[in-house]
VOSE-591188 format. One record per residue: x, y, z of N, C-alpha, C in turn; residue in one letter; residue number from 1. Coordinates in steps of 0.2 Angstrom, whole numbers, plus 2048, in hexadecimal, padded with zeros to 3 digits. Example, Ala and Ser with C-alpha at 12.3 -4.5 7.8 and 13.67 -1.06 7.14 Angstrom:
<atoms>
 n.px n.py n.pz ca.px ca.py ca.pz c.px c.py c.pz r   k
  842  7E4  827   83E   7EA   827  842  7F0  827 A   1
  840  7F5  823   844   7FB   824  840  800  827 S   2
</atoms>
This chain:
<atoms>
 n.px n.py n.pz ca.px ca.py ca.pz c.px c.py c.pz r   k
  804  7FA  800   800   800   800  804  806  800 M   1
  803  80B  7FC   807   811   7FB  806  815  801 G   2
  80B  81A  802   80B   81E   808  805  823  808 V   3
  804  826  802   7FE   82A   801  7F8  827  803 V   4
  7F7  821  800   7F0   81D   801  7EF  81C  808 K   5
  7F5  81A  80B   7F4   818   813  7F2  81E  817 F   6
  7F5  824  815   7F4   82A   819  7ED  82C  818 L   7
  7EA  82B  812   7E3   82D   810  7DE  829  814 V   8
  7E0  822  814   7DC   81D   818  7DC  81F  820 I   9
  7E2  821  822   7E3   822   829  7DF  829  82B L  10
  7DF  82E  826   7DB   834   828  7D4  832  828 L  11
  7D1  82E  823   7CA   82D   823  7C8  829  82A L  12
  7CC  825  82C   7CB   821   832  7CA  826  838 V  13
  7CF  82A  838   7CF   82F   83E  7C9  834  83E L  14
  7C7  836  838   7C2   83B   837  7BB  837  839 V  15
  7BA  831  836   7B4   82D   838  7B4  82C  83F S  16
  7B9  82A  842   7B9   829   84A  7B8  82F  84D G  17
  7BA  835  84B   7B8   83B   84E  7B1  83D  84E F  18
  7AE  83C  849   7A7   83D   848  7A2  838  84C F  19
  7A5  832  84C   7A1   82D   850  7A1  82E  857 Y  20
  7A7  831  85A   7A8   833   861  7A3  839  862 Y  21
  7A3  83D  85E   79F   843   85F  798  842  860 Q  22
  795  83D  85C   78E   83C   85C  78C  835  860 F  23
  791  832  863   78F   82C   867  792  82D  86E T  24
  795  832  870   798   833   877  792  833  87C E  25
  793  82E  881   78D   82E   886  78E  834  88A P  26
  788  835  88D   788   83B   892  78A  838  899 Y  27
  78E  83B  89C   791   839   8A3  78F  83F  8A8 I  28
  78C  83D  8AE   78A   842   8B2  78F  848  8B3 M  29
  78D  84E  8B2   791   853   8B2  796  854  8AD G  30
  796  850  8A7   79A   851   8A2  797  855  89D G  31
  79A  855  896   797   859   891  790  857  88F T  32
  78C  85C  88F   785   85B   88D  784  85D  886 V  33
  781  858  882   780   859   87B  779  85D  87B K  34
  777  860  876   771   864   875  76C  85E  874 D  35
  768  85D  879   763   858   879  75C  85B  879 I  36
  758  859  874   751   85C   874  74D  85A  87A E  37
  749  85F  87C   744   85D   882  73F  858  87F K  38
  73D  854  884   737   850   882  732  850  888 Q  39
  72C  84F  887   727   84F   88C  727  848  88F N  40
  727  848  896   726   841   89A  721  843  89F I  41
  71F  83D  8A2   71B   83E   8A8  71E  83B  8AE T  42
  71E  83F  8B4   721   83D   8BA  71C  838  8BE I  43
  71D  832  8BF   718   82E   8C2  719  82E  8CA L  44
  71F  82E  8CC   720   82D   8D3  727  830  8D5 R  45
  727  834  8DB   72D   837   8DD  730  831  8E2 A  46
  736  82F  8E0   73A   82A   8E4  73D  82D  8EA V  47
  740  833  8E9   743   837   8EE  744  83E  8EB D  48
  748  842  8ED   749   849   8EB  74C  849  8E4 G  49
  750  844  8E2   754   845   8DC  753  83F  8D7 D  50
  74E  83B  8D9   74C   835   8D4  745  834  8D4 T  51
  743  833  8CE   73B   832   8CC  73A  82C  8C8 V  52
  734  829  8C8   732   824   8C3  72E  828  8BE D  53
  72F  827  8B8   72C   82B   8B3  729  826  8AD S  54
  726  829  8A8   723   825   8A3  728  822  89E S  55
  72E  824  89F   734   821   89B  738  81D  8A0 I  56
  737  81D  8A6   73B   819   8AB  73E  81D  8B0 G  57
  742  81A  8B4   745   81E   8BA  74A  823  8B8 K  58
  749  829  8BB   74D   82F   8B9  751  832  8BF I  59
  757  833  8BE   75C   836   8C3  75D  83D  8C1 R  60
  75B  842  8C5   75C   849   8C3  764  84B  8C3 L  61
  766  84E  8BE   76D   850   8BD  76F  856  8C2 L  62
  775  856  8C4   778   85C   8C7  776  85D  8CE G  63
  772  858  8D1   771   859   8D8  771  853  8DC I  64
  771  853  8E3   771   84E   8E7  76D  850  8ED N  65
  767  84C  8EE   763   84E   8F4  764  84A  8FA T  66
  762  84B  900   763   847   906  760  840  905 P  67
  764  83C  909   761   835   909  75C  834  90F E  68
  759  82F  90F   754   82E   914  757  82F  91B K  69
  753  832  920   755   833   927  75A  839  927 K  70
  75B  83C  921   760   842   922  75B  848  921 Q  71
  75E  84E  924   75A   854   924  758  856  91D P  72
  752  858  91B   74F   85B   915  74E  855  910 Y  73
  74F  84F  912   74D   849   90D  746  84A  90B Y  74
  741  84B  910   73A   84B   90F  738  851  90B Q  75
  73B  857  90D   739   85D   909  73B  85C  902 E  76
  741  859  900   743   858   8F9  73E  854  8F6 A  77
  73C  84E  8F9   738   849   8F6  731  84D  8F5 K  78
  72E  850  8FA   728   854   8F9  728  858  8F3 D  79
  72D  85C  8F2   72E   860   8ED  72D  85D  8E6 F  80
  730  857  8E5   72F   853   8DF  728  850  8DE M  81
  725  84F  8E4   71E   84C   8E4  719  851  8E1 E  82
  71B  857  8E0   717   85C   8DD  716  85B  8D6 N  83
  71B  857  8D3   71B   856   8CC  718  84F  8CA Y  84
  716  84B  8CF   713   845   8CE  70D  845  8C9 E  85
  70C  841  8C4   707   840   8C0  706  847  8BB N  86
  70C  84A  8BB   70C   850   8B6  711  84F  8B0 K  87
  70F  852  8AB   713   851   8A5  718  857  8A5 T  88
  71F  856  8A4   724   85B   8A5  728  85A  89F I  89
  72D  85F  89E   732   85F   898  738  85C  89B A  90
  73C  858  898   742   855   89A  747  855  895 A  91
  74E  856  897   753   855   893  756  84E  896 E  92
  755  849  892   757   842   894  75D  840  891 V  93
  762  83E  895   769   83C   893  76A  834  894 H  94
  770  832  894   771   82B   895  76F  828  89C E  95
  76F  822  89C   76E   81F   8A3  774  81E  8A7 K  96
  773  81E  8AD   779   81E   8B2  77A  816  8B3 D  97
  77F  814  8B7   780   80D   8B9  77B  80A  8BC K  98
  776  80D  8BF   770   80A   8C2  76A  809  8BD Y  99
  76B  80B  8B7   766   80B   8B2  761  810  8B2 G 100
  762  816  8B6   75E   81C   8B6  760  821  8B1 R 101
  75B  824  8AD   75C   829   8A9  75F  82F  8AC Y 102
  764  832  8AA   766   839   8AD  763  83E  8A9 L 103
  760  843  8AD   75C   848   8A9  75B  84F  8AD A 104
  75A  854  8A9   758   85A   8AC  751  85B  8AA Y 105
  74D  85D  8AF   745   85D   8AE  743  865  8AF I 106
  73E  866  8AC   73B   86D   8AC  734  86E  8AE F 107
  732  872  8B2   72B   873   8B4  727  875  8AE D 108
  722  872  8AD   71E   873   8A6  71A  87A  8A6 S 109
  719  87D  8AC   716   883   8AC  71B  889  8AB E 110
  720  889  8B0   724   88E   8B0  72B  88E  8AC S 111
  72C  887  8AA   732   886   8A6  738  886  8AA G 112
  737  886  8B1   73D   886   8B6  740  880  8B6 E 113
  747  880  8B6   74B   87A   8B7  74A  877  8BE L 114
  747  871  8BF   745   86E   8C5  74B  86C  8C9 V 115
  751  86A  8C6   757   868   8C9  75A  86E  8CD N 116
  75A  874  8C9   75C   87A   8CC  758  87C  8D2 K 117
  751  87B  8D2   74D   87D   8D7  74E  87A  8DD K 118
  750  873  8DD   752   870   8E3  758  873  8E7 Q 119
  75C  875  8E3   762   879   8E5  760  87F  8E9 L 120
  75C  883  8E5   75A   88A   8E8  756  889  8EE E 121
  752  884  8EF   74E   882   8F5  753  880  8FB L 122
  759  87E  8F9   75D   87B   8FE  75C  874  900 G 123
  758  871  8FB   757   869   8FC  75C  865  8F9 Y 124
  761  868  8F6   766   863   8F3  76D  867  8F3 A 125
  772  863  8F1   779   866   8F0  77B  865  8E9 N 126
  77F  869  8E7   782   868   8E0  785  862  8DF L 127
  784  85E  8DA   788   857   8D9  78A  857  8D2 Y 128
  790  859  8D0   793   858   8C9  79A  855  8CA Y 129
  79C  852  8C4   7A3   850   8C3  7A6  854  8BD Y 130
  7A3  85A  8BC   7A6   85E   8B6  7A1  863  8B5 G 131
  7A1  866  8AF   79C   86C   8AE  798  86A  8A7 E 132
  792  86D  8A7   78E   86C   8A1  78A  873  8A0 D 133
  786  873  89C   783   879   89A  77E  87C  89F K 134
  77D  878  8A4   779   87B   8AA  77D  87C  8B0 Y 135
  783  87A  8B0   787   87A   8B6  788  881  8B9 Y 136
  789  887  8B5   78A   88D   8B8  783  88F  8BC A 137
  77D  88F  8BA   778   891   8BD  776  88C  8C3 E 138
  778  886  8C2   776   881   8C8  77B  883  8CE M 139
  781  884  8CC   786   886   8D1  784  88C  8D5 K 140
  782  891  8D1   780   897   8D4  77A  896  8D9 K 141
  775  892  8D7   770   890   8DB  772  88D  8E2 A 142
  777  888  8E1   779   885   8E7  77D  88A  8EC D 143
  781  88E  8E9   785   893   8ED  780  898  8F0 E 144
  77B  89A  8ED   776   89F   8F0  773  89C  8F5 D 145
  770  896  8F5   76D   892   8FA  771  892  900 A 146
  778  890  8FF   77C   88F   904  77E  896  908 R 147
  77F  89B  904   780   8A2   907  77A  8A4  90B A 148
  774  8A2  909   76E   8A4   90C  76C  8A0  912 G 149
  770  89A  913   76E   896   919  767  892  918 G 150
  766  891  911   75F   88E   910  75F  886  910 I 151
  75A  883  913   75A   87C   913  75F  878  916 G 152
  763  874  912   768   870   915  76E  874  917 I 153
  76E  87B  915   774   87F   917  772  884  91D W 154
  76D  882  920   76B   886   926  771  885  92B K 155
  774  88A  92E   779   889   933  777  886  93A K 156
  77C  882  93C   77B   880   943  77C  885  948 S 157
  779  884  94E   77A   888   954  782  888  955 R 158
  785  883  954   78D   882   955  791  884  94F D 159
  78E  887  94A   792   888   944  798  88C  946 F 160
  79E  88A  943   7A4   88D   944  7A8  889  949 G 161
  7A5  884  94C   7A9   880   951  7AE  87B  94E C 162
  7AC  879  948   7B0   874   945  7B5  878  940 I 163
  7BB  876  940   7C0   879   93C  7C3  873  938 E 164
  7C4  874  931   7C7   86F   92D  7CE  870  92D L 165
  7D2  86C  92F   7D9   86C   930  7DC  869  929 I 166
  7D9  864  927   7DC   861   921  7D7  85C  91E N 167
  7D7  85B  917   7D3   856   914  7D8  853  90E L 168
  7DB  84E  910   7DF   84A   90B  7DB  846  907 Q 169
  7D8  849  901   7D4   845   8FD  7D7  841  8F7 W 170
  7DD  842  8F6   7E1   83F   8F1  7E5  839  8F4 N 171
  7E3  833  8F2   7E7   82D   8F5  7ED  82B  8F1 E 172
  7EF  82F  8EC   7F5   82D   8E8  7F3  829  8E2 G 173
  7F8  825  8E0   7F7   821   8DA  7F2  81C  8DB K 174
  7F0  81A  8E1   7EB   814   8E2  7E5  817  8E5 E 175
  7E0  814  8E4   7D9   816   8E7  7D7  811  8EC R 176
  7D3  813  8F1   7D0   80F   8F6  7D5  80B  8FA C 177
  7DA  80F  8FC   7E0   80C   901  7E0  80F  908 V 178
  7DA  812  909   7D9   815   910  7DE  81B  911 N 179
  7E0  81E  90C   7E5   824   90D  7E2  82B  90D A 180
  7DB  82B  90C   7D8   832   90C  7D8  833  914 E 181
  7D9  839  916   7D9   83B   91D  7D5  842  91E Q 182
  7D1  842  923   7CD   848   925  7D0  84A  92C L 183
  7D2  850  92D   7D4   853   934  7D0  859  935 V 184
  7CC  858  93B   7C8   85E   93D  7CA  860  944 L 185
  7C8  866  946   7C9   869   94C  7C3  86B  94F N 186
  7C0  868  954   7BA   86A   958  7BC  86F  95D N 187
  7BA  875  95C   7BC   87B   960  7B7  87C  966 K 188
  7B1  878  965   7AC   879   96A  7AE  874  970 C 189
  7AD  876  976   7AF   872   97C  7AA  86D  97E E 190
  7A8  86A  979   7A3   864   97A  7A3  860  974 K 191
  7A0  85A  975   7A0   855   96F  79A  856  96B T 192
  79B  856  964   796   858   95F  795  851  95B L 193
  78E  850  95B   78C   84A   957  78A  84D  950 N 194
  78E  84A  94B   78E   84D   944  78D  848  93F V 195
  78B  84A  939   78B   846   933  790  849  92E I 196
  795  845  92C   79A   848   927  798  844  920 I 197
  797  849  91B   795   846   915  799  849  90F K 198
  79A  845  909   79C   848   903  797  84B  8FF D 199
  798  84C  8F9   793   84F   8F4  78E  84A  8F2 S 200
  790  843  8F2   78C   83E   8F0  788  83B  8F7 A 201
  789  835  8F8   785   832   8FE  78A  82E  902 N 202
  790  830  903   794   82D   908  793  831  90F H 203
  790  82E  913   78D   831   91A  791  82D  920 I 204
  794  831  924   797   82F   92A  794  832  930 E 205
  791  82E  935   78F   831   93C  795  831  940 D 206
  797  837  943   79D   837   947  79C  83B  94E E 207
  79F  839  953   79F   83D   959  7A6  841  95A N 208
  7A6  848  959   7AC   84C   959  7AD  84E  960 L 209
  7B2  84C  963   7B4   84E   96A  7B7  855  969 S 210
  7B8  858  96F   7BC   85F   96F  7C3  85D  96C Y 211
  7C5  861  968   7CC   860   965  7CC  85D  95E G 212
  7D2  85A  95D   7D3   857   956  7CF  850  955 L 213
  7CD  850  94F   7CA   84A   94C  7CE  848  946 F 214
  7D0  842  946   7D4   83F   940  7D1  839  93E V 215
  7CF  838  937   7CD   832   935  7CF  831  92E K 216
  7D1  82A  92C   7D2   829   925  7CC  825  922 N 217
  7CC  827  91B   7C6   824   917  7C9  821  911 Y 218
  7C5  81D  90E   7C7   819   908  7C1  81A  902 S 219
  7C3  81D  8FD   7BF   81E   8F7  7B8  822  8F9 C 220
  7B9  827  8FC   7B4   82C   8FE  7B4  832  8FA V 221
  7BA  836  8FB   7BB   83C   8F8  7BE  83C  8F1 W 222
  7BA  83F  8EC   7BC   83E   8E5  7C2  842  8E3 N 223
  7C7  83F  8DF   7CD   843   8DE  7CC  849  8D9 D 224
  7C6  849  8D5   7C5   84E   8D0  7C0  853  8D3 D 225
  7BF  854  8DA   7BB   859   8DD  7B5  856  8E1 G 226
  7B4  859  8E7   7AF   856   8EB  7AD  85C  8F0 D 227
  7A9  85A  8F5   7A8   85F   8FB  7A7  85B  901 A 228
  7A8  85E  907   7A7   85B   90D  7A2  860  911 I 229
  79D  85D  913   798   860   917  797  85D  91E T 230
  797  861  923   797   85E   92A  791  862  92D I 231
  78C  85E  930   786   861   933  784  85D  939 R 232
  781  861  93E   77E   85D   944  777  85E  943 D 233
  773  85C  949   76C   85C   949  769  863  948 E 234
  76D  869  949   76A   86F   948  76C  873  942 S 235
  770  870  93E   772   873   937  77A  872  935 G 236
  77C  876  931   782   876   92E  788  878  933 L 237
  78D  874  933   793   876   937  799  878  933 L 238
  79A  874  92D   79F   876   929  79E  874  922 L 239
  7A0  878  91D   7A0   876   916  7A6  877  912 Y 240
  7A9  873  90F   7AF   874   90B  7AF  870  904 Y 241
  7B1  874  8FF   7B1   870   8F8  7B8  871  8F5 S 242
  7BA  86D  8F1   7C0   86D   8ED  7BF  86A  8E6 Y 243
  7C3  86C  8E1   7C9   86F   8E2  7C8  877  8E3 P 244
</atoms>
């Protein structure tokens, strides 16, 4: 085969591969969002604050994470989604996640409001992304505004300011899940605090923080590409820290 002919074939293969990738790249939560046409679907049942059963199957709302059962504002987030039961709404439906749920942004049929964003504005959810998409900026602002206003899950505890973050070693190095993540806190209140320590997803730890230093190692909890730590007690938020 001549050199010119070989180069032409190679170029064609590369070009065809490029276009195949462009039009078949799957949607990954928080990744690049393709322009997807809205479709009308019916919400059948609110499973919780960020998951619903619909006429096309189970849907997980993109960009947010709402509290789990027995956590503060779990019921408020679920009640909010129940307002859409048996209603037809518009949805941008993306690929399924590893649990077989469609990932989607959904919109109020009357106001056109982005429901995912509304959960953040009400303080019923925290931002939950592994990257940025076309809704990221407005979703992030809604999350920040709710936190600044102490709304919902961001309501400050009576003991807010007692917990100082000394260090969060989130990068375990070349290997993952080797118990090399480390959290160091300083309880400046002269009493033991019963707290919940949580990441942006659903890793939840109940801890009793005695006066002084608290040191604990974790394995595969804090994401290397960005995460947040939230610490709260029964009366509200004690500490929030996000990285990078």
